[in-house]
C-alpha positions as CSV (number, residue, x, y, z in Angstrom):
1,X,-12.5,0.6,-16.9
2,X,-9.0,1.1,-15.6
3,X,-7.1,-1.7,-13.9
4,X,-5.0,-0.4,-10.9
5,X,-2.4,-1.6,-8.6
6,X,-3.1,-0.3,-5.1
7,X,0.0,-0.4,-3.0
8,X,0.4,-0.2,0.8
9,X,3.1,2.0,1.6
10,X,5.6,0.7,4.5
11,X,6.6,-2.8,3.9
12,X,6.1,-2.4,0.5
13,X,7.5,0.6,-1.1
14,X,9.8,1.5,1.5
15,X,11.3,-0.3,4.7
16,X,9.3,-0.4,8.0
17,X,11.0,0.1,10.9
18,X,10.1,-3.2,13.0
19,X,10.0,-2.7,16.7
20,X,9.0,-5.4,19.3
21,X,7.7,-7.2,16.1
22,X,5.2,-4.4,14.9
23,X,6.0,-2.5,11.8
24,X,6.0,1.5,12.1
25,X,6.7,4.1,9.4
26,X,9.8,6.0,8.7
27,X,10.0,9.2,10.9
28,X,11.2,11.2,8.1
29,X,12.1,11.4,4.4
30,X,15.6,11.3,5.4
31,X,14.9,8.2,7.5
32,X,12.9,6.3,4.5
33,X,14.8,3.3,2.7
34,X,13.2,2.5,-0.5
35,X,12.8,-1.3,-0.6
36,X,15.0,-2.9,-3.3
37,X,13.2,-3.3,-6.5
38,X,10.2,-1.0,-5.7
39,X,11.2,1.5,-8.3
40,X,11.7,-1.1,-11.1
41,X,8.3,-2.7,-10.2
42,X,6.2,0.4,-10.1
43,X,7.8,1.3,-13.6
44,X,6.9,-2.1,-14.9
45,X,3.5,-2.0,-13.7
46,X,2.9,1.5,-14.9
47,X,4.3,0.6,-18.6
48,X,1.7,-2.4,-18.4
49,X,-1.0,0.2,-18.3
50,X,-2.1,0.1,-14.5
51,X,-3.0,3.0,-12.4
52,X,-0.6,3.1,-9.2
53,X,-2.7,4.1,-6.2
54,X,-0.9,4.1,-2.8
55,X,-3.1,3.1,0.0
56,X,-1.7,3.8,3.3
57,X,-2.8,4.1,7.2
58,X,-0.9,6.8,8.9
59,X,-2.3,7.4,12.4
60,X,0.8,9.0,13.6
61,X,-0.5,12.0,12.1
62,X,-3.8,11.9,14.2
63,X,-1.6,10.9,17.2
64,X,0.9,13.6,16.9
65,X,3.9,11.3,16.4
66,X,4.1,12.4,12.5
67,X,3.6,16.0,11.1
68,X,1.6,16.6,8.0
69,X,4.5,18.3,6.5
70,X,6.7,15.1,7.2
71,X,4.3,12.9,6.0
72,X,4.0,15.0,2.6
73,X,7.9,15.0,2.4
74,X,7.8,11.2,2.7
75,X,5.2,11.1,-0.1
76,X,7.2,14.0,-2.2
77,X,10.4,11.6,-2.1
78,X,8.3,8.5,-3.2
79,X,6.7,10.8,-6.2
80,X,10.3,11.5,-7.0
81,X,11.4,8.0,-7.7
82,X,8.1,6.5,-8.7
83,X,5.5,6.6,-11.1
84,X,2.5,6.8,-8.9
85,X,-0.8,8.1,-9.8
86,X,-2.1,8.8,-6.3
87,X,-1.5,8.4,-2.8
88,X,-4.3,8.1,-0.5
89,X,-4.1,8.6,3.2
90,X,-6.0,7.5,6.3
91,X,-4.5,9.4,9.4
92,X,-7.3,8.0,11.8
93,X,-7.1,5.4,14.6
94,X,-9.0,2.3,15.0
95,X,-11.2,4.3,17.6
96,X,-12.5,6.9,15.1
97,X,-14.5,4.1,13.4
98,X,-13.9,5.7,9.9
99,X,-14.5,4.0,6.5
100,X,-11.2,4.5,5.1
101,X,-8.7,3.1,7.7
102,X,-7.8,-0.3,6.3
103,X,-8.9,-3.3,6.9
104,X,-11.9,-1.3,5.7
105,X,-12.0,-0.7,1.9
106,X,-13.0,3.0,1.8
107,X,-9.5,4.3,0.4
108,X,-9.8,1.9,-2.6
109,X,-13.5,2.3,-3.1
110,X,-13.0,6.1,-3.1
111,X,-10.1,5.7,-5.8
112,X,-12.1,3.5,-8.0
113,X,-15.1,6.0,-8.0
114,X,-12.5,8.7,-8.8
115,X,-10.5,7.1,-11.5
116,X,-13.4,4.6,-12.6
117,X,-11.0,1.7,-11.7
118,X,-12.2,-2.0,-12.2
119,X,-11.7,-3.3,-8.8
120,X,-12.5,-6.9,-10.0
121,X,-9.6,-6.8,-12.4
122,X,-7.4,-4.9,-9.7
123,X,-4.9,-5.8,-7.2
124,X,-4.0,-4.9,-3.6
125,X,-0.4,-5.5,-2.5
126,X,0.4,-5.3,1.1
127,X,2.5,-6.3,4.0
128,X,-0.3,-6.7,6.8
129,X,-3.6,-8.3,7.2
130,X,-5.3,-5.0,6.9
131,X,-4.2,-4.7,3.4
132,X,-5.5,-8.1,2.5
133,X,-8.8,-7.6,4.2
134,X,-9.1,-4.2,2.5
135,X,-8.4,-5.5,-0.8
136,X,-10.7,-8.6,-0.6
137,X,-13.5,-6.4,0.6
138,X,-13.0,-4.1,-2.1
139,X,-13.0,-7.2,-4.6
140,X,-9.5,-6.9,-5.8
141,X,-7.1,-10.0,-6.1
142,X,-4.4,-9.8,-3.1
143,X,-0.8,-10.0,-2.9
144,X,1.0,-10.4,0.5
145,X,4.6,-9.3,0.5
146,X,7.1,-10.4,3.2
147,X,7.3,-12.7,6.0
148,X,4.8,-10.9,8.5
149,X,5.2,-9.4,11.8
150,X,4.1,-10.4,15.2
151,X,0.4,-9.6,14.8
152,X,-2.7,-11.1,13.4
153,X,-1.5,-13.4,10.3
154,X,-3.0,-12.4,7.1
155,X,-5.3,-14.9,5.4
156,X,-7.2,-15.4,2.3
157,X,-4.6,-13.7,0.0
158,X,-4.3,-14.9,-3.6
159,X,-0.4,-15.2,-3.4
160,X,2.5,-14.7,-1.1
161,X,6.0,-13.1,-2.4
162,X,9.1,-11.5,-1.1
163,X,9.2,-8.2,-2.6
164,X,6.9,-5.9,-4.6
165,X,9.4,-6.8,-7.7
166,X,8.5,-10.4,-7.3
167,X,4.5,-9.2,-6.9
168,X,4.6,-7.1,-10.1
169,X,5.9,-10.2,-12.0
170,X,3.1,-12.5,-10.6
171,X,0.5,-9.8,-11.5
172,X,1.6,-9.5,-14.9
173,X,1.1,-13.3,-15.1
174,X,-2.3,-12.8,-14.3
175,X,-3.5,-10.9,-17.4
């Protein structure tokens, strides 16, 4: 079976736009700022044999604040810079009660089925409580990136780091 690193997008690969203590995605590919060390971290993890799967909640598509074309452009830019194997998106809002919106593990479980991923030997890297809960529910080890936001705090993660680059070093040390 394959080992993977599941990556949240905003706040892990690219900068979140923080307004009133809450993170928001960039409005467009042109507005997206790749975080320092993210490209290097993904290359190091890929070279170590991990499948890299982005799992991201993007409710702005459902609410009309973001278009599918705009979302696709952001993902195309990320793919041009990083060796990502897949990008899985939940465009629902909480009220949709879907299985794919983090903190539910649906995106991770679906990718695990599709790519024969060993969840127990995989990692979820995220910047919010939703990411950590989704990773734990899927059976992954979890890495919290960043200092957090003015929202429900993340709990139960395996390690907290300041960047994806730091996370990659910790993940590689767990082998």
